[in-house]
OpenMM code with the backbone's topology and positions (N, CA, C; nanometers):
from openmm import Vec3, app, unit

residues = "MET HIS ILE THR TYR GLN PRO LYS GLY ILE CYS ALA SER LYS LEU GLU PHE ASP ILE GLU ASN GLY ALA VAL LYS ASN ILE HIS PHE LEU GLY GLY CYS ASP GLY ASN HIS LYS GLY LEU ALA ALA LEU ALA GLU GLY MET PRO VAL GLU GLU ALA ALA ARG ARG LEU ARG GLY ILE THR CYS GLY PRO ARG LYS SER SER CYS PRO ASP GLN LEU ALA VAL ALA LEU GLU GLU TYR LEU GLN ASN ASN ASN ALA LYS".split()
positions = [
    Vec3(0.0847, -0.1174, 0.0000),
    Vec3(0.0000, 0.0000, 0.0000),
    Vec3(0.0895, 0.1239, 0.0000),
    Vec3(0.0638, 0.2144, -0.0902),
    Vec3(0.1400, 0.3389, -0.0976),
    Vec3(0.0704, 0.4454, -0.0131),
    Vec3(0.1479, 0.5152, 0.0687),
    Vec3(0.0957, 0.6194, 0.1578),
    Vec3(0.1615, 0.7524, 0.1221),
    Vec3(0.0801, 0.8574, 0.1112),
    Vec3(0.1289, 0.9947, 0.0985),
    Vec3(0.0776, 1.0695, 0.2201),
    Vec3(0.1672, 1.1380, 0.2896),
    Vec3(0.1322, 1.2075, 0.4136),
    Vec3(0.1825, 1.3508, 0.4078),
    Vec3(0.1002, 1.4432, 0.4532),
    Vec3(0.1354, 1.5849, 0.4620),
    Vec3(0.1869, 1.6125, 0.6034),
    Vec3(0.3201, 1.6194, 0.6228),
    Vec3(0.3738, 1.6416, 0.7573),
    Vec3(0.3424, 1.7817, 0.8090),
    Vec3(0.3428, 1.7949, 0.9400),
    Vec3(0.3117, 1.9230, 1.0047),
    Vec3(0.4271, 1.9641, 1.0964),
    Vec3(0.4647, 2.0926, 1.0898),
    Vec3(0.5624, 2.1476, 1.1829),
    Vec3(0.7075, 2.1134, 1.1538),
    Vec3(0.7378, 2.0679, 1.0306),
    Vec3(0.8757, 2.0352, 0.9949),
    Vec3(0.9102, 2.0987, 0.8603),
    Vec3(1.0357, 2.0907, 0.8217),
    Vec3(1.0803, 2.1496, 0.6947),
    Vec3(1.0284, 2.0735, 0.5734),
    Vec3(1.0215, 1.9413, 0.5832),
    Vec3(0.9738, 1.8612, 0.4698),
    Vec3(0.8261, 1.8923, 0.4441),
    Vec3(0.7895, 1.8974, 0.3159),
    Vec3(0.6518, 1.9317, 0.2805),
    Vec3(0.5673, 1.8110, 0.2413),
    Vec3(0.6332, 1.6953, 0.2233),
    Vec3(0.5588, 1.5753, 0.1835),
    Vec3(0.6385, 1.4524, 0.2250),
    Vec3(0.5671, 1.3483, 0.2604),
    Vec3(0.6272, 1.2214, 0.2999),
    Vec3(0.5537, 1.1098, 0.2275),
    Vec3(0.6293, 1.0210, 0.1651),
    Vec3(0.5690, 0.9068, 0.0965),
    Vec3(0.6427, 0.7808, 0.1373),
    Vec3(0.5676, 0.6717, 0.1500),
    Vec3(0.6276, 0.5427, 0.1812),
    Vec3(0.5285, 0.4333, 0.1441),
    Vec3(0.5779, 0.3109, 0.1464),
    Vec3(0.4934, 0.1950, 0.1198),
    Vec3(0.4905, 0.1066, 0.2433),
    Vec3(0.3813, 0.0341, 0.2574),
    Vec3(0.3700, -0.0698, 0.3588),
    Vec3(0.3564, -0.2006, 0.2815),
    Vec3(0.4517, -0.2910, 0.3029),
    Vec3(0.4497, -0.4207, 0.2366),
    Vec3(0.4698, -0.5292, 0.3417),
    Vec3(0.3721, -0.6192, 0.3523),
    Vec3(0.3802, -0.7291, 0.4491),
    Vec3(0.4108, -0.6794, 0.5904),
    Vec3(0.3473, -0.5684, 0.6293),
    Vec3(0.3626, -0.5145, 0.7641),
    Vec3(0.4915, -0.4392, 0.7894),
    Vec3(0.5697, -0.4127, 0.6839),
    Vec3(0.6968, -0.3423, 0.7004),
    Vec3(0.6972, -0.2126, 0.6202),
    Vec3(0.7768, -0.1165, 0.6666),
    Vec3(0.7900, 0.0133, 0.6017),
    Vec3(0.8933, 0.0017, 0.4894),
    Vec3(0.8598, 0.0536, 0.3724),
    Vec3(0.9485, 0.0467, 0.2555),
    Vec3(0.9463, 0.1792, 0.1792),
    Vec3(1.0502, 0.2042, 0.1035),
    Vec3(1.0547, 0.3148, 0.0067),
    Vec3(1.0181, 0.4507, 0.0666),
    Vec3(1.0820, 0.4887, 0.1748),
    Vec3(1.0523, 0.6151, 0.2440),
    Vec3(1.1185, 0.7307, 0.1695),
    Vec3(1.0384, 0.8325, 0.1389),
    Vec3(1.0893, 0.9511, 0.0694),
    Vec3(1.0261, 1.0765, 0.1287),
    Vec3(1.1098, 1.1756, 0.1588),
    Vec3(1.0654, 1.3065, 0.2046),
    Vec3(1.0887, 1.4067, 0.0923),
    Vec3(1.0022, 1.5052, 0.0801),
    Vec3(1.0219, 1.6148, -0.0138),
    Vec3(1.0531, 1.7396, 0.0672),
    Vec3(1.1682, 1.7983, 0.0428),
    Vec3(1.2103, 1.9166, 0.1177),
    Vec3(1.2819, 1.8762, 0.2454),
    Vec3(1.3454, 1.9720, 0.3075),
    Vec3(1.4168, 1.9438, 0.4317),
    Vec3(1.5591, 1.8972, 0.4060),
    Vec3(1.6158, 1.8288, 0.5015),
    Vec3(1.7562, 1.7876, 0.4980),
    Vec3(1.7717, 1.6514, 0.4312),
    Vec3(1.8199, 1.6521, 0.3086),
    Vec3(1.8302, 1.5313, 0.2275),
    Vec3(1.9122, 1.4213, 0.2950),
    Vec3(2.0255, 1.4569, 0.3525),
    Vec3(2.1116, 1.3567, 0.4163),
    Vec3(2.0434, 1.2884, 0.5339),
    Vec3(1.9786, 1.3673, 0.6183),
    Vec3(1.9072, 1.3085, 0.7320),
    Vec3(1.7938, 1.2187, 0.6841),
    Vec3(1.7249, 1.2605, 0.5799),
    Vec3(1.6140, 1.1799, 0.5280),
    Vec3(1.6642, 1.0480, 0.4718),
    Vec3(1.7759, 1.0512, 0.4013),
    Vec3(1.8326, 0.9268, 0.3479),
    Vec3(1.8747, 0.8337, 0.4612),
    Vec3(1.9328, 0.8900, 0.5659),
    Vec3(1.9724, 0.8091, 0.6815),
    Vec3(1.8527, 0.7494, 0.7523),
    Vec3(1.7505, 0.8298, 0.7748),
    Vec3(1.6278, 0.7825, 0.8392),
    Vec3(1.5650, 0.6719, 0.7560),
    Vec3(1.5566, 0.6924, 0.6242),
    Vec3(1.4965, 0.5929, 0.5362),
    Vec3(1.5756, 0.4620, 0.5401),
    Vec3(1.7083, 0.4707, 0.5389),
    Vec3(1.7911, 0.3502, 0.5417),
    Vec3(1.7732, 0.2731, 0.6724),
    Vec3(1.7612, 0.3448, 0.7825),
    Vec3(1.7457, 0.2782, 0.9124),
    Vec3(1.6080, 0.2157, 0.9299),
    Vec3(1.5044, 0.2811, 0.8799),
    Vec3(1.3679, 0.2317, 0.8988),
    Vec3(1.3251, 0.1326, 0.7907),
    Vec3(1.3984, 0.1257, 0.6801),
    Vec3(1.3632, 0.0371, 0.5685),
    Vec3(1.3493, -0.1079, 0.6160),
    Vec3(1.2329, -0.1657, 0.5892),
    Vec3(1.2081, -0.3049, 0.6234),
    Vec3(1.1648, -0.3290, 0.7660),
    Vec3(1.1615, -0.2244, 0.8484),
    Vec3(1.1226, -0.2380, 0.9888),
    Vec3(0.9710, -0.2572, 0.9992),
    Vec3(0.9256, -0.3418, 1.0905),
    Vec3(0.7813, -0.3538, 1.1110),
    Vec3(0.7200, -0.2175, 1.1455),
    Vec3(0.6005, -0.1929, 1.0954),
    Vec3(0.5340, -0.0633, 1.1134),
    Vec3(0.5279, -0.0237, 1.2602),
    Vec3(0.4836, -0.1139, 1.3458),
    Vec3(0.4680, -0.0827, 1.4884),
    Vec3(0.6011, -0.0469, 1.5526),
    Vec3(0.7061, -0.1198, 1.5171),
    Vec3(0.8388, -0.0953, 1.5731),
    Vec3(0.8935, 0.0396, 1.5291),
    Vec3(0.8789, 0.0717, 1.4011),
    Vec3(0.9263, 0.2009, 1.3508),
    Vec3(0.8528, 0.3148, 1.4204),
    Vec3(0.7214, 0.3039, 1.4331),
    Vec3(0.6433, 0.4086, 1.4989),
    Vec3(0.6873, 0.4254, 1.6440),
    Vec3(0.7082, 0.3153, 1.7132),
    Vec3(0.7485, 0.3206, 1.8552),
    Vec3(0.8850, 0.3861, 1.8713),
    Vec3(0.9781, 0.3511, 1.7861),
    Vec3(1.1139, 0.4044, 1.7985),
    Vec3(1.1249, 0.5522, 1.7609),
    Vec3(1.0450, 0.5963, 1.6650),
    Vec3(1.0590, 0.7317, 1.6105),
    Vec3(0.9697, 0.8351, 1.6783),
    Vec3(0.8654, 0.7908, 1.7454),
    Vec3(0.7681, 0.8824, 1.8064),
    Vec3(0.8335, 0.9663, 1.9151),
    Vec3(0.8068, 1.0959, 1.9101),
    Vec3(0.8518, 1.1871, 2.0156),
    Vec3(0.9867, 1.2525, 1.9921),
    Vec3(1.0556, 1.2164, 1.8856),
    Vec3(1.1835, 1.2807, 1.8550),
    Vec3(1.1549, 1.4231, 1.8069),
    Vec3(1.2295, 1.5187, 1.8614),
    Vec3(1.2102, 1.6584, 1.8223),
    Vec3(1.3298, 1.7058, 1.7401),
    Vec3(1.3140, 1.8223, 1.6777),
    Vec3(1.4191, 1.8831, 1.5969),
    Vec3(1.4383, 2.0265, 1.6455),
    Vec3(1.5490, 2.0504, 1.7144),
    Vec3(1.5742, 2.1846, 1.7672),
    Vec3(1.4575, 2.2312, 1.8523),
    Vec3(1.4094, 2.3543, 1.8290),
    Vec3(1.2993, 2.4066, 1.9099),
    Vec3(1.1613, 2.3557, 1.8665),
    Vec3(1.1562, 2.2816, 1.7557),
    Vec3(1.0264, 2.2319, 1.7067),
    Vec3(0.9740, 2.1228, 1.7991),
    Vec3(0.8436, 2.1078, 1.7997),
    Vec3(0.7804, 2.0042, 1.8821),
    Vec3(0.7775, 1.8696, 1.8117),
    Vec3(0.8190, 1.8665, 1.6855),
    Vec3(0.8190, 1.7443, 1.6066),
    Vec3(0.9483, 1.7371, 1.5272),
    Vec3(0.9599, 1.6377, 1.4409),
    Vec3(1.0761, 1.6190, 1.3545),
    Vec3(1.0338, 1.5288, 1.2395),
    Vec3(1.1230, 1.5090, 1.1453),
    Vec3(1.0913, 1.4166, 1.0358),
    Vec3(1.0692, 1.2745, 1.0874),
    Vec3(1.1545, 1.2233, 1.1781),
    Vec3(1.1256, 1.0909, 1.2327),
    Vec3(0.9906, 1.0855, 1.3057),
    Vec3(0.9606, 1.1881, 1.3827),
    Vec3(0.8333, 1.1926, 1.4550),
    Vec3(0.7151, 1.1965, 1.3586),
    Vec3(0.7269, 1.2733, 1.2514),
    Vec3(0.6173, 1.2809, 1.1557),
    Vec3(0.5995, 1.1495, 1.0798),
    Vec3(0.7084, 1.0765, 1.0557),
    Vec3(0.6957, 0.9432, 0.9986),
    Vec3(0.6205, 0.8533, 1.0960),
    Vec3(0.6519, 0.8633, 1.2246),
    Vec3(0.5811, 0.7853, 1.3262),
    Vec3(0.4325, 0.8208, 1.3288),
    Vec3(0.4004, 0.9486, 1.3202),
    Vec3(0.2599, 0.9925, 1.3180),
    Vec3(0.1879, 0.9310, 1.1978),
    Vec3(0.2524, 0.9355, 1.0813),
    Vec3(0.1923, 0.8783, 0.9611),
    Vec3(0.1728, 0.7275, 0.9759),
    Vec3(0.2697, 0.6593, 1.0353),
    Vec3(0.2578, 0.5145, 1.0566),
    Vec3(0.1467, 0.4824, 1.1562),
    Vec3(0.1361, 0.5627, 1.2618),
    Vec3(0.0285, 0.5426, 1.3596),
    Vec3(-0.1077, 0.5649, 1.2956),
    Vec3(-0.1176, 0.6645, 1.2088),
    Vec3(-0.2423, 0.6903, 1.1367),
    Vec3(-0.2779, 0.5706, 1.0477),
    Vec3(-0.1781, 0.5171, 0.9802),
    Vec3(-0.1987, 0.3975, 0.8972),
    Vec3(-0.2514, 0.2822, 0.9843),
    Vec3(-0.1857, 0.2596, 1.0978),
    Vec3(-0.2270, 0.1501, 1.1863),
    Vec3(-0.3692, 0.1696, 1.2362),
    Vec3(-0.4013, 0.2911, 1.2768),
    Vec3(-0.5351, 0.3204, 1.3277),
    Vec3(-0.6402, 0.2967, 1.2187),
    Vec3(-0.6142, 0.3439, 1.0991),
    Vec3(-0.7101, 0.3285, 0.9892),
    Vec3(-0.7264, 0.1839, 0.9450),
    Vec3(-0.6198, 0.1066, 0.9546),
    Vec3(-0.6259, -0.0314, 0.9074),
    Vec3(-0.6664, -0.1311, 1.0146),
    Vec3(-0.6540, -0.0950, 1.1414),
    Vec3(-0.7013, -0.1810, 1.2499),
    Vec3(-0.8511, -0.1643, 1.2716),
    Vec3(-0.9069, -0.0515, 1.2248),
    Vec3(-1.0494, -0.0247, 1.2427),
    Vec3(-1.1333, -0.1005, 1.1399),
    Vec3(-1.0685, -0.1522, 1.0352),
    Vec3(-1.1417, -0.2203, 0.9285),
    Vec3(-1.1677, -0.3643, 0.9605),
] * unit.nanometer
topology = app.Topology()
chain = topology.addChain("A")
for resn in residues:
    res = topology.addResidue(resn, chain)
    for name in ("N", "CA", "C"):
        topology.addAtom(name, app.Element.getBySymbol(name[0]), res)
């Protein structure tokens, strides 16, 4: 399943990823810090959705209340909530 998410409170303006067999795949951010996004994507690639959300939730960026990892966690939690309700 391909997911497009509009992040809030961070430099990146768009987040896209796939969920395949319960794992996060093909993570891409638009805007923001390219190097950090590539590192985040490499670390989370193939990780179970629940595990990635748990590990990334609550990470902040400087004075911001969120971060790119946190917004990925929010998007994953939204996916889980929407798909567990079905």
